[in-house]
N, C-alpha and C positions, 0 to 999 in steps of 0.2 A: 401514776404517781408523774407529777411533770415537773422538765427543766427550765425554767420559764427564764427568756430574755430584758434584757433593761428598758421598758417601757418607752424610755427617757431619749431611742435615738429613733430617728426618723427608717422606717421602714422596715420595721419585722412584718418577716412571712406567717405564715398558717400554719398548726400544726403538723406536726407532724417526726414519725418515728428515724430516730439519728442515726449511730453509730451502737450495732449489736457488740462492740469490744467496749466500749466506754461505758456502757452499761448493764453492763451485764452482771455491776456489784448491789442491783438494785433487785432485789427474789420477788417484786410485785409484777413481774412480765414488762409486758411490748412501756414505754417509757416515750411517753408523744415531749417536745419540744420545738421550743418556739425558736427560729434560726433566724438572723441577721441574711439579709438578700449577698450577701455576698459571704455566705462560708457555704461549695460546696464538696468539700469533701473534707474526711476528718484524715489531717498530714499524720496523726501521730500513728493513729493505725494502716494509715493506703488506705478508706472505702468512703465510696462513694456513697455521699447522702443528699445529691441537687437536688433544683427547685420541686415543692412539694407537687406530690401527683398521688396515684393509689398505694397503698404503704406496703411494696410489696419491697423487701432486699434488694440492693444495693448490687450492683456490681466490685471485689475485687480489684484493686488496683496494684496488688504487685506486679503485674506484669507492665503497667502503662506506670513509668514513672510521670509521662510527658505529663499526667492529667495533674499529678500532686504537685510536678513543677507547676501548674498553672496557676492550681490557687494562692499558693507562695508570689507565684509575680503580681494574681489578683488582690492580696494584700497589702503589695505594694501599692498597686495603683489606687487602691484606700487612702492608702496612707497619703499619699504625694498632691491629690486631687478633690479628698471628701465623697463624704458618701453619697452626694445626686448623683455626681455626673459621673463618677462607679457605676452605677446601677445604671444609670441611660445608659454610656457606653458598653457595659459587656453582651447589657441588654437588646442592644446594636447590633453589638457583634456575631449575636444569637439566631438574630434574625437575617442578617450576611447569608451567614453561612447556612445557612435554612433555604433560601435562595438560590444558592452557588451548586447547593448540593441537590437542588430539584433543577432547574433549568434557564439560571440567568446568563445573561450573556450566549445564550444559545451552543451551548454545549452542549447540548444533547442534540437541537437543530440539525449543530454544523460538524460533526466529529469528527471532521479531516481537517479542520482549518484552529479547535480549539486548542487552548492556551497548554499545555505541557503540565509546566511547573500545579493548576489546576485541576489537570485530570488526574494525578497526583496525589493530590490531595482530597479530592475525594474519594478514590478506594480508600487510602488511608479509615476514614470517613465510615466506608463502605465496610471495612472489613474491623474494626471496631467494632461494629453492629453486626455483625456476624459472629464475634466472639459471646458477646454479650447476649445476641438473640440467637439463637444459631437457628437456621432453614426448618421450618416443619416445628417449632417448639413454641413457636410462638403465642398462645392459649396459657403453658405458665410461666412462661421465663418474660414475656414484653411490657413496659411499661414507657414510659414519653423519655424520663428522666435521664435515664440510658440512650437515649440517643443524643441527650444533652448532654453525658459525659462523650459519645466519640468525638463531635466538634470542642469540646468547652479547648480543649490547649491555641486553636487557632481565633475562636473566638474572644481572648483573653487577650491573646496578640493582636486582634486591630484593634481593641480596645483603648490601648496604649494608646494609636494615635485618637480617636475619638474623643477621649474624655483632652484632653490638650487643648487647652487655652488658644499654643501656636497653630498646631495641626486645622484646629478646628476653623482659624483666622485666613490660612491661607485654602483650606476651602472653598470661604466663602472673599473669598480677594478675587483680583481681575484676570485672564486668562495666565500669565506670565507666573502669579502664583498656583495660580489651577495646577498646574504641567508639574510644580511641586510636591502639591500632595501626592495626586498621582501618580509620580512615580514611586511614592514611601509606600501607599497603598498599595500597587498595584504586585512591589516586591514582598506585604504579606500574606496575600491571594492567591500569589503564583500568578500573575498575568503579571509581565512586566513592562511592555509596554501597554496596559491598562489606560485604556480612554473612555471617559463619558458619554453612556451609549442612551437614545430616548426611551428605549422598552426592553425590556429583559434585564435591565439593570438597577438594583436597587440602591448600589454608590449612588450612582448618578442621581437619584431620586433624594437622598444624605444630605446630596453638594449642592442640590437645587430645592430643593425644598424643609427641607432641615439643619445643617447644621450651622444657622444664625439664631436661632432658638434656642432659649435655656433650656436642660438635660428636664426631659418630661418626669414626674417623679412617678410614683410608687401609687396604685387606686387606691388605698387604705394604709394605713402604721397598722390595724390586729382585727383579724374579724371579725363582725357581732353580731354576723347568726346566730341565731338560740344559742345552737347545739354546742356553740365556743364558749358556752358564758363560764363553764364550772368545769374543774379537770374531771369529774367525772362522765362528761357528756361527750371528751373527745372520742371515749373507740365509739364515735359513731358519725365523727368526723365526715365517713365516707359515706353522703348518702347517693341515694337512687339517680340521681341526675348523674352524679357524678359518676356512678357504676357505669352506665347506661353511657356515656362518654368517653368510657375505659374501654366499651364492650367495644364502640363503630370502629378506636381506633384499631382496637387491634386486626378485626376485617380489613379494614383497610391495611392495615400494611402487612395481614401478611401472605392479602392479596395479590398489593402491589410493590411490596416493600420500597414504597414510596418514603422512604424517612424528612425528607427537607418538607412538603406536607405537611408529614404530620406534626411538626416544629412548629408549620406557619400557624399551625390548628390552635395551638398550645395558648391557654391564659397569661402562664408565664410575661409567651413576649407582643402583647395581646396592647400592652404602655406603647409602645415603639412603634405599635405595626397603625397602630388608629391612637395618634396623638391628637389633642385639641386642634390644633388649627389642620388638622386630615380632612380634604372633603370627606363627604357623611355620602355612605352607599348605603345602600337599602338593606343589598346581601355580605356578609363577610365576605365568602369570594370577592364580591370588590373589590373589598379592601387590605387582599393580599395583591389584588393584580394591580392597583393602584399602587399600592407601594412598589412597585417597580418598573417604574414609567413615568415622564419626563413632560410634560408641554411645552415648555419655553424652551429656557437652556440649552436645552441641549437636544432639540426637535431638528430631524433631517426629513424636507419634504418627499418623498412614498419619487421614484424614477418616472413613472406613469404622470402623475403628478407635473414634476418640473417641466419636463417631456411638452405637455398641454399649454402654460405659462409658458416660454419663452413660442410654441405657435404662434397663441393670442397675440403675443406682445411683435409678430414680429406681423402678423397679417394684418393689427392696430398701424404698423409703421407705411405698410404700403397704404394700406391708406391712405393715409392723411398726408402721405406725398401724392397722389394722386387728386 
């Protein structure tokens, strides 16, 4: 049995199991539904639905009211800016959080100078993850959807700026307007004095490369694979390739507990990680690296390169004076 979404609405997602309490009235077993991209939480039963993933039970959110509240804010964002801007903004928020959780802004490389607000946010994300996926139980409890749940409130918080045409104009404006945007987003990521950098900074990359483009659309409106043609095929939606990807993610996560990297490799964020105008890379790891560096606007030369150019210029002046 399936509950189908209206396909006239753009951006419907893959078939997936929904809230078990909503579906308990159906006697035929698991109910596969088509959810729009802006449905992550069953607010009635406080249950995480999340982006399409391996069909495992989602976490109960009774102890996480901020995640339920984030879904309501997400829907307000949809009503205000429309589905296209909201889809792009929330996925961009997820990408920012994944990079910040991994090592953006040199938090891991230089922990003594890490902003306290960002360190606390990462600690909250890690705490939620340890509750959703207790250490030692990864084989039984891991799904990437639970990692999305851990950062969802902050992703929506960031999306409120990314979806706003006014703030996008500030980001694309001159240095004076850019300072206003940096102050606003710095407050939301826990870095009050945030300034764009040329490396390890996904926000700086978005400012330089993406903010002045139209929002990135979903890759498809409905999966056209043969296994999705009839409701009877939905139970076979978990293909061998999907299972292999999930097993690889479990192995990586259990070994390193590196949730940011797992999020960045998930197909949900691909539309904002590799955009239509992005530089094409041979490997996906290169695309992830490219999404947090900037070539021109915020590029700063290395100190040794600056000293070399200064030395060459001084030598040239002496040569011309003689």
